Each structure stands twice: as C-alpha cells, then as structure tokens.
N, C-alpha and C positions, 0 to 999 in steps of 0.2 A: 503494500500499500504505498503510495506517494503522495506528493502535493503537487498539483499542479500550479505552478510558479504564475501563470497567468492569471488563474481566475482566483487561485486560493482554495479551489474545491480539490477533495479528496479523489483520487482515481486509483483503481487495482492494477497491478502488474500482471503479466499473463500467469504467474504461478504463486500470486499472493497467498490465495486461499488455500494452499497446501502448508503453509507456514503456521504452525499453532503457536507463534508467540503470543497473540491478544495483545493488549495494551498496557499488559503490567507483568511482563516478562517473560523469559523462554520457558515453554512446556515442551513441545516437540515439533517436528517438521512432517507434515502431511507429506506421503509418497508421491511422486510424479504420477500422473495418469497413464494407467496401462499396466500397472504391476497387479499381479495375480491375488485376488481374495480383496484387495483394496477399493472401498468405493472412489468413484473417480469424481471429485469434488470441483465445484466450478465458482468463478466469482459472481455474486449478485449484480446484476447490471440492469439498466430498463431493459433489455431486450430479453434476459433470463426472467425477469420478474413477471413478463408477459406471459412466458412459458409456466411460470409456477403458479399463476394466479387461478387457473382451473382447480389444480389440485388444491389449494390452500382452500379454495372457496368450498371444497367438499366437507370441512369440518364443521363440527355442531358445536365445538366446546365452548363458545362466547368469551374465550381469550384473545386479547389484541396480537398475541405474540404469532398468529395463524393467519394473519391478514397481510397482503400483500403489501398495502400501506406502513404496516409498522415495520414489515421486514425490509423495505425497500430505506425505509427512514431511517433505520437503526443499523443499516449493516455495517457502516465503517464503525461506529462504536463498540459493536461486539464482535468486529471481525467476523462477520457470518458469512457462509458459503453453504453450497447445498449439491447434493448428488441425488440420481434419478435411480430407483432400482425396484423391480417387482410393480411396476405401476404406482409406485408413492415417491415421494419427495422426502428426503431425510436433512433436514438442515444442522448445521454446526455453529456453535458461537463460543463466545468467551464473556462471561459473566464476573463481575467484581467478587473478589474473594473465593470463587469458584472453581476456577480455572476453564480449560476447555471441556465442552461436553456435547452431546447429541441432542437435538430434540426427537419428540414421538413423530415416527414417519407419519405422513399425512397425505390423502387421497384415496382415491377410490380403489385402488389396487389389494393386494396381499400383504397385510400387516403382519403376519408371522414370518413371510418370506423375507421382508423388509428388515424385521427385527433381527432375523439370523444375519444376513450381510451387514448390520451392525456390529453385530459380535464378531463376526471374522474381522470386520475392519479393525475394531478396537484391539483385539489380540495382535493381529498385525503390526500394528503402529505400536505397541506396547505401552497402552494409554488405558486408565480406568473405563470400564463399562459404566458412563455416568449420564444419565439424562436431565435437562435443564429444562424449567417453566412447564412442568407437566401438568396437565388440568387433572382433576380429579377422576374424570373418566379414564385418562391415560394410565394412573396409578393403577386403577382396576386389571388393565389390561396389564400393565406390568408384573402385577402380582401373580394373575393368572399363571402366567409363564414361567416366573422366576421364583414364586412362593416366598419363603422366607430369606431367600438370598437378595430380595429387592427391597433396601431400608430407604424409606420416603421422609423428607424433612421439608416442611411449609415453608415459604417465606413472605411473611406479612409485608414486607417491601415493596414486593411485586405482583402483590394480588389487585386484582382488576376491580373497579367498581361497577357495579351493575345496577342500572335504574330501569324502572317502567317508562317507555317512551310518553306516555299521558302525563305523567307527573312533572317531567320537565318542560312540556308543552305548556302547561297550566299553572304549574306551583299552586294546585287546590290541596286545601286542609290544614290543620293546623299546625303540623310539623315543619310546614314550607312556608309558613306565615311570613318568616324574617324576608326568605328571597324573593316574596310576592311583594312585600313592602319597597323592597330595592327596584322592583321592575315598574312598581307603580311610580315610584320618583321618576325612573328614567323617561317613562311615557309621559308625565306630566311636563318635564323640563325638555324633552324631544318630542315634541305632536307631532312634527313632519319627518322623522326618521324613516328610515327605508331599508329591507333587507335585501341584498344586490347579489345576485348569484355571479360567481367567477366565470367567465367566459374569456375567449381570446381577445375579446373587446374590452374586456376590464381586468384583464391580469395583470396589467402594468401598474393601474393604481394600487391592487392588492397586494402586489410585491413591494411596492414603494411604502405601504404602511406596515408591513412586516419588517422590511429593511430598517425602517425608522424606530419601530419598536425595539428591535434587537439591539441597536446602538444605544437607545437609553439605557437597557438593562445591562449591557456588558461591564459596566463600571461596577455592579452590584452583585453580577453571578459569577459562579465558578463551575468547574467540574461539568456535572450530567446536566444542570441547568443551563449552562452557556452552549453545551453540545448540542442539546435539544432544540434552541433556537437556531442554531445554523443548520441543523437538519430539517427545521420545519421550513424555512426559507427554500430548501430544494426541493422538499416534499410539493410545496404549493406550485413550484414552477413546473413540476412533472404531473401534477394532478390529472390532468387531462389525458395524458399517457397512459396512465394508471388507472384509468377508469374511476377515480376518485370524484367527489363532489367537494364543492367549497364555495364559501359566501361570506359577507361581510355587512357589517352595519353602518350605515352613514346618515350622520347628524348635518345640521346645518355649519357645523364646526370640522366636517370632514369625516373620514374613517375612523371609528372607534372601537371596533371588535371585529375578528375573523376566526372562523373555524375551518378545519378541513377534516374530511371523513369518508368513510365507504360504509354502505350497507352489504353486508354478508348474512343470506338466510334471514331470520327473523330480527336480527340485531343491527344498529347503528353505531358502528365504532368512531370515536371522536380522537384523530390522531394530534390534531393541533387546535387549541383555543386560547385566542389571546384577546385581551381588551385593554383599553387605557385606564388606569387607576384613576386619572384625572376626571374621569366621566361617571359619575355615581350611578351605578345599575348597568353598567354596559355589558359586565358580565353576565348577570342574570338575562339582559336582553339576548345576547349571544346564544348561550346556553337555550333558552326558549325558542328563539326563531331556526336556530339551525335543526332542532327536534322537530318542528313543525315543517320546515323546508328540504331536508336531505333525507327524511325518512321516506318509504315507500308505504303502499297501501296495506300490506302485510308485515309490517314492522312493528314488533312488539317493545324490543327493549333498547336500551343505550348504553354502551360501554363506555366512560370516560378513562380507561385505562388505569393503570397505578399511580402510585405517589412517590415512589423510588424513595421512601423513607424521609422524604422532607416534610417536615412537622406542619409548616403554613400550609403545602398542598394537601395534607393530609385531613386539616381541620376543614378546608374549605371543601372538599369534596365530600366529607360526612356531614357536612351540612345541607347538602341536596338531597340525604336520606335514601342512600343506596338500598335496595332489597336484600341485597347479600354482596358479599365479596368472594369474587371469582378466585378461588386459591391457587397458587401455582406449588407443584413441589419439585423437588432437586431429589432424583432418586439413582441411588448408587449399587449396583449389582456386583456382588461378589461371585466371582468365579468358582466353580466346583474343583 
C-alpha cells in the first residue's frame, strides 16, 4: 500500500494484499498467487468491489462489515483483501490489537467447502485460524463445525447499532422526546430547508461540504476518527459507482448535513453521517430525512454502524434508542 503523491490518496500495489503487516507491525506475508492450497487474495478496488457486491448482498446478518460500502470505505485502514472460493467470498482484515484474521465466508456458495479452504490457507501460512467481526449467526456456524475448539469473544466497541426505520423517521414516543425537540427547533429555525439527493449534478457541492467539514475537524480528531473523515470523502466520490445513495440538507446558510448509505435486504446501512454542530438540530434532521428518503418500500431497519469505542459517539447513538446492538465476535479455532 503506497500513497499517491499527486492526490494524497492511498493506492494498492500489485501484491499488497499478500503482505499481512497491517498498520500495526509485521505479522506474516501472504504467499504469491498460485501456490498450492492457499487462497488467492486480491486487493479491494472499485472494480473488485463491484464483483464482491452480489456476494455481500446475500448476507442477512445486518452487520455493516458485510456491505460493499463499508468494505470499500475501510479497506485501507483494515488492510482488507479478498479471495473467491466455492462460490463464496472470503475477506481478510487486520483489527486493532487483534492482528490478521479472516471474515466469515459470504455468498450463495458452499459454506463448508469455503471454511475448509480457509483452514488450509491458515495452515499453509502458519497463522492462527482466527475469524473477525463474526455475527451471532456466524458463531453458530463455526461452533457447529468446530465444537469446543471455537472460542468466541464479543467486542463491544465494534457492535453495530440497529434501529427500527420508523423510529428514526418520526422520533415518536417518550424515549425519543429529546431528539424530537432538537428536530423541532431545526424546523422552526429553518422553515425553508430542503433534502437534496446527491447526483452527478450536485456532487461537487456535497463534496465541498464534506471537505470543509473534514478541515474543521482535522485539528481536533486523531486516529480512527481522522481516518474515517478521509475515507468518507472517498466513499462519497465513489457512491454512484458502488450503487450507494447519498443526500444532504440545505438551508439558507448552505449545506448543514450529509449522509451516505445503502440498502441491503430489509436494512438501511448508514456509512457516513455528518452535520454542522453550529446548526442546532441538523443531526436529527439528517437522521430523519435520510431514513425517509434513502430507504425502500420494504426497508424495516436502520444500521448506523458501531462507535469504535468513542464515548461521545456511544452516548449519541444510544440516545436514538436502538432496538438492539448487533454483536460481533472474534472466534479463534484451536487446531486438533
């Protein structure tokens, strides 16, 4: 993985996904394509994301990690790559403090054959058979195969927040009274606001807002927060290519909030959600308007992703009253 000096954007070298260094020190090196018994891992690019999308869209786990938007957005941070086997996609990633691990195979193919391929791959590389970001349903699949050899550990920091779509659209009920009050203030102070879908004609204005927002936050944010801002700009720019939807809220003072997401099965996934703190109620407005405009007729839920352990974000997401946290597990399989 190198940096393009012209644009500052990260790009991937021809064999970058075979290097399991991650961002936090050397682990091991993925073998060149073609070695016997090893999965042939490839970099995640715009073109390969399009190839992965129909496989990822077969998932019904309601975790953001198995969406094309999140996979593309975070590919650099987690040093993600993928392999295809038995009609399934196998992604590999590096999480903080967890090292290199596989994700549960996804797609409409043969799960057991794909897991056998992952076993052989880990054995050939001499690395632990470890799975990351495994949904609860996936834990059951792994336990059915490996029994007591599969040790599962949940990670609260990476749990996704799942809401009913209707609750975010209306903020009805006593528990959401505070959010409703913020929204009502926004409506009173901005009676002529409008929600605008991001199209090729409106992309420049949306990108300018996100760039300005990132510049304002750059001095106060570090680590994963700063990385998220940089990746959000790229995801917005590629949203149309990836089949995502994006929209912003505009008032008399200009754009004050923006979201990017996608619908998979019955769930709307929100990958980017930004609003100006100087505009009271703008966050509540974009949450509500995006839930109304980005969803489809049969969409029932909204996944607003995890909080990455950031306390302020955790408090905010809990305030919108999720119906549950979608837990993710790290599963280590001991060899026989």
